[in-house]
Residue, then its C-alpha position, 0 to 999 in steps of 0.5 A: m428586892t420582891p416587887p410589889g404584889e409578889l410573894d417570896a414562896a420560900a420566905l412564907t412559911p407560917g410560924s417562922l419569923g426568919a428570913g427565907a432564901p428566895a425560891r428559884a423558879g422557872g419563868p413562864a413559857a413567854g419569858r423563854l420565847g421573849r429571851a429567844r426571838p422576842w420579835l416572834v411572840p408580838a408577831a404572832a399576837a398581831l396575827l391573832t388579834l386580827l383573827l380574833a377581831a374577825v371572830g368577834a366582828g358579829t358578836s352584837g347580832r348574837l346578843a339579847n336582853g333578858g334572863y333577870f327572872a328565876s326559873g323553876t319558880e311558881s310565876a315561871r311555871a304560870d307564864r309557861l301554861l299561859a303561853d302554852r295552854f291559853g295563848a295569853g303570855a307576856p307579849d314580846l312586842v307591843l304596838l301602841v296605836r293611836a288613831e285620829g277621831g278614836v279607835d272605834s271610828e270606822r276607818a280606824q277599825e278597818e286600818g286597825l285590822r289591816l295592821t293586825r293581819r299584816l303583824a299576824d302574817s309576818a315571819g316569826v310571829a307566833s300569835v297576835r292579839s288586838y283590840w280590833t279583833g275583839e279579844d280584850a277591852q282592856l287593850r283600849a285606852e281610857d280615853g278612847t284614842a289609842a289601843l294596843v296590838t301585842a305579839d308573842l314572837a318565835g323562838a328565844d330572846r335572841d330570835a324574838a329581837r332579830t324578829a323585832e328589829t326586821l318588823v317594827p321599822r316596817l310597822t311603825g310611823g304613819h299608817g292612814a289614820l293611824t300612828v303606831s309606835a312600839t315597845g315590849p321586851a324584843w324592842v327594848s332589847v333591840e334598842a338596848k343593843r344600839y344605845s349600848g353599841a354607841d356607848l361602847v364607842r364613846a367609853e373607849l374614846v373617853a377611857a383610852p386617852l385618859t388612861l394613857l395620860l394617867l400611865v404617863l404621869a405615873l411612869r414618867s415615860l410614853v414608851a412605858a405607857l404605851v405597853p399597858l395600853l397595848i395589852g388593854a387594846v388586845s384584851v378588848v378584841g380578845t374579850i369580844a371574841v370570847l363573848r361570841l364563842l359563849t353565845y353559842a353556849m348561852p344566852v348573853s346579855v346585851f350589856a355584856m359587851n360593855l361590862t366585859s370590854a371595859l373589865g377587860f380593858g382595866l385589868a389588862v391596863d392594871y396587869g401590864l402596869f404591874l409588869v412594867t413597873r417590876y421590869r423598871e425596877e430590876l433595871r434600876d437595880g442594875r440587872p441587864v435586860e435579859a436578866a430583868v425580863r426573866r425575873t419579870a416574867r418569873r415572879a411578877g407573872r405568877t403574881v398576875l395569874v394569881s390576881a387573875c384567878a382571884v377575879a375568876l374565882s370571885m365571879s364563879a359564885l355567880l354561877v349558883l344563882p338562878l338567873s341566866f343573866l348573871r350566869s352568863m355574866a359570870c362566864a364572861g367575866m371569868a374568861v376575860a380575867l383569864f384572857s387578860a392575865a394571859a395577854a399580859t404575861v405572854l406578850v409583855p415580856p417579849v415587848l419589854a425584851l425588844l424595847g430594852t432600856r428604851i422603856d424609860r424614853w420620852d417623857p412628855l410632861r418632863a417640863l411640867r415636873r418643875g425640877r423633879a428628878a428625871g427618869p422612872p419614879r422611885p420604887d416607893s412612895p414618899f406620899w404613902r409612906r408619910v401616910a402609913r407612918t401617921v396611921t400606924r402612930r394611932p392605928l386604933w384611932f384611924g382604923l375606928a374613924c376609916a371603919a365609921v366613914l365606910l359605915l356611913m357610906a354604906s348606910p343608905f343600903a339599909h332602905v334598898r328596894f329592889g327592882l326588875s330591868d324594863d324599858r326605863v333602863l333606856p333613855a327617856g327619848s327612846e321609843a321603847h321607853r316613850t311607848a311604855d310611858a304612854i301605855r302606863a299613863g293611858f291605860a286602865a290596867p297597865a301590863d306591869r301592874t296586872l297579875a294573872i292567876v292561872l287556874p289550870d285544873v278547873d272546868p270553866a261550865r262545871d266550876a262556874a259558881a266557884l269560879w264567880a265566888y273566887e272572882r268576887d273574893v279576889s276583887d274584895q282584896r285591898s290594892v286590886r283595881s279591877v278583875g276580869w276573866a281572860r277570854s280563853g278562860a271561864g269567860a269563853g267557856s273554852g277547854k279546861g282551865a281559867v285565867l283571872l286577870v288582876a289589875g293592881a293599883r300600885e307599881p309592881y315594886t312597891r311593898a303593896a303589890q308585893d303584899l298582893v301576891r302573897t295574899l293572892r297565893a293564900l286565898p282559897g281558890p276554885p278546885g285544884e291549884h292556882l298559880v300567880t304570875g306577873r311583874a310583881a310576882l316574877l320579883a317576889d319569886t326572884k328575890d326568894a330564889v336569889r335569897a335561898r342561893l345566896p348563902l352558897a354563893a357567899g360561901i363559894a367566894a369566901a372559901a375561894t378567897w380564904a384558901m387563896l390568901f392562905v396559901l399565899t400567906g400561911s395565916v388563917v387570921l388574915p384571910l378572915k380579915a380580908l373577908l370582913i373588911g372586903a365586905l365593909s368596902l363594898g357595902t360602900s359602893f352599894g350605899v352610893l348605888v342607893f343614894g345616887f340612883q334609888d334615891e337620885h342624888l347623883r343625877p347631877v354627877v352622872g347625867d339624866f336617868t329614869s328613876t323607878g325607886t329601886v335598884e336593879m336586883t342583879m346589879p349588886l350581886l354583879l357588882f360584888a363578884i367583880a369589885f370583891g375579886l379586885a379588892i382581893d388583887y390589891e390585898i395580895f400586892l400589899l400583904s406580900r410586901v408587908r410579909e416580906h419585910y416582916l420576915l426580914t426584920g421582925d418589925n411589924r410597924g415598920a413592915v406595914v409602913e414599908g408594905v404601904a410605901r412600896t405598894g401605895r403608888l402601883v395600887t393607886t395608879g391600877a385602881l385609877a386605871v380600872a376606875v377610868v375605864t369602868g367609870a366610863l360607862v357613866t356616860s352611857g344612856v342606859t341606866q344599868l351601865k351608869l349604875l355598874g360604872t359608878g359602883l365599880a369606880t367607887a369600889v375601886l377607889v375606896d378599896a385602893v385609898l381608904v381600905r389599903g391606905v389607912l383601914v388595913p394598915a391600922y389593923l395590921t398594926v393593932a393585930g401584931r404577930l396575930n396576923w401571922w398566926a396559925p395553928g401548928w399543924v396547919a403551919r406545918l402542912h403549909g410549910r411542906f406544900r410551899a417547900r414542894l412548890a418551890s422544889e418543883r419550881g426549882r427543877 
């Protein structure tokens, strides 16, 4: 009998309702190695794992924060001009300096200048601005008790973070009459790496024992449960090594290690569980160990590879989005999914050959089962069979009710407000977060509310009248708190070009701040072009850039998913159903993110975090790519069993019941395993990781329970024979393709 999630190639000719003979297939190389000398593969894997651990040992030092803004936009161009021509780009490091007796006292001025010179003379520092050098009065706090010293650091984000990691401990703390604390993107990156590293260890300590308990409950054997856990451990080590290699090709986020380790562990456990379940089913059917391993490697192994391809193809859609953070996460996620599948398909068969029938030993919870039958569980689930029978008796009613529940859960996403990552993703007690909060509260023009209008073509002397008239027009706009020329612009009378700094009255993520950006860009200016940048402008441009590429990304994900499911089922209807229901399912996790983090209703559940009243805009995109791939994974598991039984009997309702009964326990256990390891991210102190952990855990559980248990069976029952429809020429093309594939596998 075909295992859950496996498609019998010969039986899946579209348009045919008769049973097809199983195709002969040659197993993967791992299966042949496992049959020859099964100990060789585990031994080689152990050595390779040690090597990968050595490769991945320095990964965290090569990670950095950033990549959340779109490139090639007006604000990005303005930022480059600010940094290259005017030396006024957004600083990498910001020092908040508090002074006894005020920053204008003689002692504070002396020690402030000394601190400024010390920072400017440090290795890796490109330029420094300080209140005590007289460059900008806005660097002084409104009450005069504190001032700012800012620095641009040389190199890319990763280099700037390394410089900050060396400088900040030497510069912060007490310096005579001064007390110094630090913030800025470079120091946020350092602290994010520190917190996420500690969170990774804690999450693994939480996830590993919970996953083992879950597997023991599902498999009723400690030996069987340890096999998927072993694959998960190997996958985590390999994942970290993969990230290390990726850092040589592109910048990789500090949060990539947490997310991809959780994803790799969850997928590997899921795949290992699937292979172990298939192997035990083969033994239960009376096959000898060698035959059981061979069939497991040949048939279930292919399904694992198809599942990994589904996740990888879904992640690939992020590659077309103009954010380097998402591109690096896409590459990492694709590599991790394929590595997890390779680890499972290569390592599990020889391990199973070594264990033989001992796979069913040691059920530590046997005494708690209250007289239930010992040994491995039956291949179908009585509970899910009852659920399927109930749903298929009234499919329309249950389907509509389930869809209504999903829409209700998704409804908060209708009022989503997108923001960008900043220091507030860190715990409130972190130095970067505390310092930035103090700057926001104590300074008249906090950096995140300041817009810079770059006028690269004006001559400050020749166009002085036009510049002052433009300054007056800008200051008259709603939501403008104050305006002033940057010292390198008209006020200094230096060179060509000028920069007007505009302090907004609202947070950069508000509608008023976004409207101000559009107003300033539409406002007629002095001769030449005028470019607007600042945090509000970066957000507006990034949203526009993502919105422009989003149809292409969605099209790639949809086309890849449709093609994969068509090849597997021969139906043109089922892939469309999978796309629509998958989107509805993922909407629930998006709604939970808004409800829980933007609206702050999940604080008692997920722990404390700082809300900005927004959802970081890259998170739903990343969540969609990962969760959609997992949803298609579960879709493959269910449809294969339904299709197989339908071809054998022609009974659509019976096929749906049988498919749910045969896959319900496997899908639910696999989803719980993924939910445990990704949900462990909720324990993180970093808001982005909390958000991703909550979203992924919600997505897989909703998909495994409500969607696969209720909505999909209801739809399949209502659609009947239409499920398997394809135009005649498409059916013939698919039939020839499957026949050729079966012939090649039979050689």
